Structure formats: structure tokens, C-alpha cells
C-alpha positions, 0 to 999 in steps of 0.5 A, a space after each residue: 835199327 835194322 835196315 837190312 832187306 831180305 828178298 825172298 826169290 819166290 816174291 822177287 819178280 812180283 816185288 814182296 820185301 821181308 824187313 825185318 825189325 821195320 814193322 813185325 818184331 822192333 821190340 827186340 831190335 837193339 836200338 841205334 846208338 846215340 850220339 856223343 857230343 864230340 870235340 871237332 878237330 877238323 872242320 869240314 868246310 861246305 862248299 854248296 848245297 842244294 836239292 836234285 829232285 827227291 832222292 830215294 822217295 824212301 824206296 830201297 835202291 841204289 841211287 849214288 852221285 858220280 863225279 866225271 871230270 868237272 860234272 857231278 851226275 845223280 839220278 832221282 827215283 821219279 826218274 829226274 836225272 840231273 848233272 851238277 857243276 861239280 865245282 858250284 852245284 850250278 844245274 846244267 842239266 837235267 833230264 825227266 824219263 818217266 821212269 822208275 830209277 833203280 840204280 845209277 848214274 854209272 858214267 864213261 865214255 861220255 854216256 850216263 848209264 841208268 838202269 829201272 825196276 821195269 827191267 830196262 838200262 838208260 843211255 844220255 848224253 853227258 853233255 846234254 843229257 838227251 836219251 841216245 837208247 834205253 835197252 831192256 833187261 832180264 829183271 830189275 836194275 839195283 847196281 849202277 850200270 858200268 862202261 868199259 872198252 865201249 861195252 856196258 856192265 849191267 847186273 840185275 837182280 836176278 843173277 845175270 850180268 849183262 854186255 851190252 853195245 854202247 852205241 846202241 844198247 844191244 845185247 853182245 853177251 849174258 852171263 847166267 847165275 842162278 839166286 838162292 831161295 833166300 837173299 838180300 834184297 839189292 846187288 854189288 856193283 861190279 867192278 870194272 877195268 883194263 877189259 875186267 868185269 869183277 861182278 859178286 853174287 848172292 851165292 858168295 861167288 866172285 867172278 871175272 868175265 872178260 869185258 868184251 866177249 862175257 866168257 868167265 876167266 876164273 870164279 872164287 868163292 868170297 864166302 861158303 853157306 853154312 847152317 841148317 836154314 836158308 837164313 843162315 845160309 845166306 853169303 850175299 855179296 852185296 857190297 861193290 868189290 874194290 880194285 887196288 892195283 893187281 888186288 880186289 877187296 870184297 865182303 859178304 853178308 855173313 862171310 869175310 873180307 877177303 882180297 883176290 888176285 885178279 890175275 888168277 882168283 887165288 886168295 889172300 889173307 881172309 878175315 870174318 866178317 859180316 857186311 852188306 854196306 861195304 868197304 874202302 881202301 886206301 894206300 895202308 888199309 881197308 876199311 870195312 862197315 860190318 853189320 852192326 854199324 860199327 866201321 874197322 881198319 885193317 891192314 891191307 897187307 895182313 888184314 888184321 885189326 887198326 881199330 874198331 869204332 863202335 860209338 855209331 852202332 847200328 846207325 845204318 852205316 854207309 861204306 866207308 870212302 878215304 878222304 885224306 887222313 880221314 874216313 867219312 861215313 853218312 848215316 841214318 839220320 843224315 850226318 855225315 861222320 869224319 872218322 880218323 885213320 889212325 885210331 878211328 875216333 870222330 874227328 868231325 860231324 856235320 848234318 847233310 839230309 835230314 831223311 838220312 844219308 845211304 849213299 856212300 860219300 864220293 872223294 874227287 878233286 879234293 872235293 867229299 860229296 855226300 848225297 842225302 836220301 831226300 835228294 839234297 847234294 852237298 860239296 865239303 873240303 877241309 878248312 885249311 
């Protein structure tokens, strides 16, 4: 099953897309692996579970859970933004924005941030959900808005990255990038930390941009387009960059995994690999979900393979989330799988949402939060 969504730039503003493997040539697509019975070695204890809106509403958008202090924040496709108690799952507030939400929520500095398919960014109060401001941007928002040092950073589907005032949404700066003729539908969420924005683009580039002023400190190639056709030359950075210390880890479609020095943009090790789901990093390893939903563990210091888990082939896995001594991934049937960080074997499994899981699980405060496509959010902890 191929959940990859291709988007011609010429059709981008019109909202048209091509989805190989979903309606036009399914007979040629390899089926997803059937789940094998496992012997559970650890117990995932469900702390709470609740339904919060309609979730993705069968759309390819980036609605993900966010944990900010005592809040779990959610957004759904029909415009609802919800804050739950991270401890109990109890609803603290819900705001109906009447917008077609496509990305978010991001959170920080007492704000909750969401983006829309109509090229808007909304800032809500973290305390009560009231709308503080709305701002227009240049295109549909398919990455989670971020905030740092009083600047809201938003990357749009047309390749632009903009800095908006956290006070009133006014534009402070804009960084304009052209988009290749053929790209994946989606945009990586910039990593924002210590006054630097690290943004990946459909051209295979990663740029470091000043949060406050918008000037470019450096730009480097995560992947280099190869081949004769536009399809062969697609090297989108759709997976979110991950900052650890002074390094940023990035993976591209039809490209490679790379580690880059944040200070100067110099490449460390590189490893050929293709991914649009993303990667996760812990104290010793980098975990990558490749385009066929194999999960890899690579060493942080060299990029060498530690293990590969291929029993979840083509199950449209999420990006991996390191979780204690394990790695969590969700799949298209709504199962949450827990893999051993040592050798990758599956140690536990539970079903969260029959509509599937597209959002990366979130680990915070020793709890794993999982948001399903149908709007179910559940919190899990390892049973001691």
C-alpha cells in the first residue's frame, strides 16, 4: 500500500493531487505485511483515552498532538482546537475556529498555533483557547507552526518560510524558495531552537535561518536530484529535522540520512536512504522509517546499521518515537507497535484507532501520547 501523495506544482494552488497506489494502479502495489502474532514482553498500560473531534477527516494534512506543560493539544480538520489534561485526558477547553485546519497545533510562549488550507495562521491562548490573532500567509500551511523568541515561524506549501510577530501576527520577514515541478504533498516542520530555524525544502536543501531577522546563515544539500524524469529527481525533505545538541539529523525522499553541524552547515556522516515519514533520535541511535515502512536503527556517531525491522513492510508507519528502551511507531490500521531499541523486535502492540495512525507518537513526562486519524487520543505508560 502506497500512501505517498504526489503534487504537481501547476496543480498546487488548484488543490489537485496524484496518489499512486490509491485508485489508479493498486494491482502493481505490494500489499502491506500481515501482522504476525507476538509474545508481549512489556505491558502498555492505557492511562486514558478519549475522542477529540474528527481527526484528519481522510485528508493528507499534518494534524499532530502537542504536549505543553499540563496540556495535550489537538486540532482536527473541521476546525476544532482542543486542550486536554495531560494527566487525566479531561477536556479543559475547545475552540471551534470554523477554519479548514491543515497543520498544528504548535505551542509555546502561552500560544497555541494552527495553520489552514486557506493560507492562514491562527494564534490561540493556551489558557482558554480564545483566538488572539489571525494572519495570512502565501499558501496552504502543511507544516506545524513553531515559535521562538517572540517569532512564529511557518513554512508553506509554496516553499516559503515566514516569521510572524507573536504579538499580532504581522509579518517580520519571509524567505522565498522555488518549488520543483513535481514534489511530495507535504512540508517538513522546521526545527526552531536558540534563535535558529532549520527548514527543509522540496529541492533537497536544508537552510539555517535567523529566527529574529530572517537572514540565511547557511544552506546545504541533504540530497542531490538524480535521473532523467521529474519523478526520479524528487528529493523532498518532508520529514521533520531533529536537533540534538549542536547537530541536526535530516532524511529526504530518494536521498539520504545526514547529520549536519548547526554552527556551519558542514556534513558529518551520510547514509543513502529514502523516507518521507521521518526519523527519531535518542542518546545513541538514529531511527528511520523508510519509504517501504522498514524501521532502521543507525549509530549516531557513524550512521552504521544496528538493526532493521521489516515485519511491518508497507504498513504506512509513522516516524519512530524513542520511548525508554523502545521505539514506538503507528500504522495505517491504527496499531501502535513497540520495538526493542537493542535489536528491533516487536515487544508490544495495541490498537488505538481503527481509522489508522498518521501522526508520530509523542513521548513526554514518561507518557506516550498517540493521536489516531479518527480523532481518538490515548495516553500509555509502561506497566512496572
